[in-house]
C-alpha positions in Angstrom: 52.1 78.7 1.5 53.9 82.0 1.1 52.4 85.4 1.6 53.9 88.5 -0.1 53.3 92.0 1.1 54.4 94.9 -1.2 54.8 98.5 -0.5 56.3 101.6 -2.0 54.4 102.3 -5.2 53.0 105.7 -6.2 53.3 108.5 -8.7 56.5 110.2 -9.6 57.7 112.6 -12.3 60.0 111.4 -15.1 63.6 111.2 -13.9 62.4 110.5 -10.3 63.0 107.5 -8.0 60.9 105.1 -6.1 61.7 102.1 -3.9 59.5 99.0 -3.8 59.6 96.6 -0.9 58.3 93.1 -0.6 58.2 91.0 2.6 57.7 87.3 2.3 56.3 85.2 5.1 55.3 81.6 5.5 57.2 78.6 4.0 60.1 80.1 2.2 62.7 77.5 1.3 66.4 77.9 1.8 66.8 78.1 -2.0 64.4 80.7 -3.4 64.2 83.4 -6.0 62.3 86.7 -5.2 61.7 89.4 -7.7 59.4 91.8 -9.4 57.3 91.6 -12.5 55.3 94.3 -14.1 52.3 94.6 -16.4 51.3 97.7 -18.2 47.8 98.2 -19.7 47.5 96.1 -22.9 50.8 94.4 -22.5 52.0 91.1 -21.2 53.5 90.7 -17.8 57.3 90.8 -17.9 60.1 90.2 -15.5 61.7 93.3 -14.2 64.3 91.9 -11.9 64.9 88.9 -9.6 67.5 87.7 -7.1 68.3 84.2 -5.9 69.2 83.1 -2.4 70.8 79.7 -1.6 72.0 76.9 -3.8 74.4 77.2 -6.7 72.8 80.4 -8.0 72.9 82.2 -4.7 73.3 86.0 -5.2 72.5 85.9 -8.9 70.4 88.7 -10.3 68.5 89.1 -13.5 67.2 92.3 -15.0 65.1 93.2 -18.0 67.2 95.0 -20.6 64.9 98.0 -20.4 65.8 98.6 -16.7 69.5 97.7 -16.6 71.5 100.6 -15.1 68.5 102.2 -13.7 66.9 99.6 -11.3 68.6 97.7 -8.6 67.2 94.7 -6.7 68.6 93.7 -3.3 67.8 91.7 -0.3 67.7 93.0 3.3 70.8 91.9 5.1 69.0 91.3 8.4 65.9 89.6 6.8 66.7 87.7 3.6 62.9 87.3 3.0 62.7 91.0 2.2 63.6 92.4 -1.2 63.8 95.9 -2.5 63.6 97.3 -5.9 65.3 100.7 -6.2 64.1 102.4 -9.3 66.0 105.5 -10.5 65.7 107.6 -13.6 62.1 106.5 -14.1 60.4 106.9 -17.4 56.8 107.1 -18.4 57.2 103.6 -20.0 57.9 102.2 -16.5 54.3 102.9 -15.6 52.7 99.6 -14.7 51.4 97.4 -11.9 54.4 95.9 -10.2 54.0 92.5 -8.5 56.3 90.7 -6.1 57.0 87.1 -6.9 58.6 84.3 -4.9 59.7 80.9 -6.1 60.8 78.0 -4.0 63.4 75.5 -5.3 64.9 72.2 -4.3 68.4 71.4 -5.7 68.7 74.9 -7.2 66.7 74.2 -10.4 63.6 72.2 -9.4 60.8 74.7 -8.7 58.3 73.6 -6.2 56.3 76.8 -5.6 55.4 80.0 -7.3 53.7 82.8 -5.4 52.5 86.3 -6.1 51.7 89.5 -4.2 48.7 91.6 -5.0 50.6 94.3 -6.9 51.3 98.0 -6.5 50.8 100.7 -9.0 53.8 102.7 -10.3 52.9 105.8 -12.4 55.5 107.9 -14.0 54.0 111.1 -15.3 54.6 114.8 -15.5 
């Protein structure tokens, strides 16, 4: 099992910044992808950004088109099981519950686990 603990949500004005953190504990495989999804009221959950560690896709990142150039996902250099989502130039449409996600893989592409944090609210409003 994997446990994910998120922090850093809150309320910010348009144009502001927030940084989300997610710490994973438990059985994290050498090859894993950690990232953030979000769900706004009345909308489906969507991938915001993720980053892979280990395997042939190590270091690869993915971003939703709507956040490219504004959000940056990264891993802590000292603790690879910690990921950050730096969110700049926030817009009201970024308002959502943001959930940390972790996936374990074998052989880079065979997923053997999918885990979720409890979510943290991000509200962008003037």
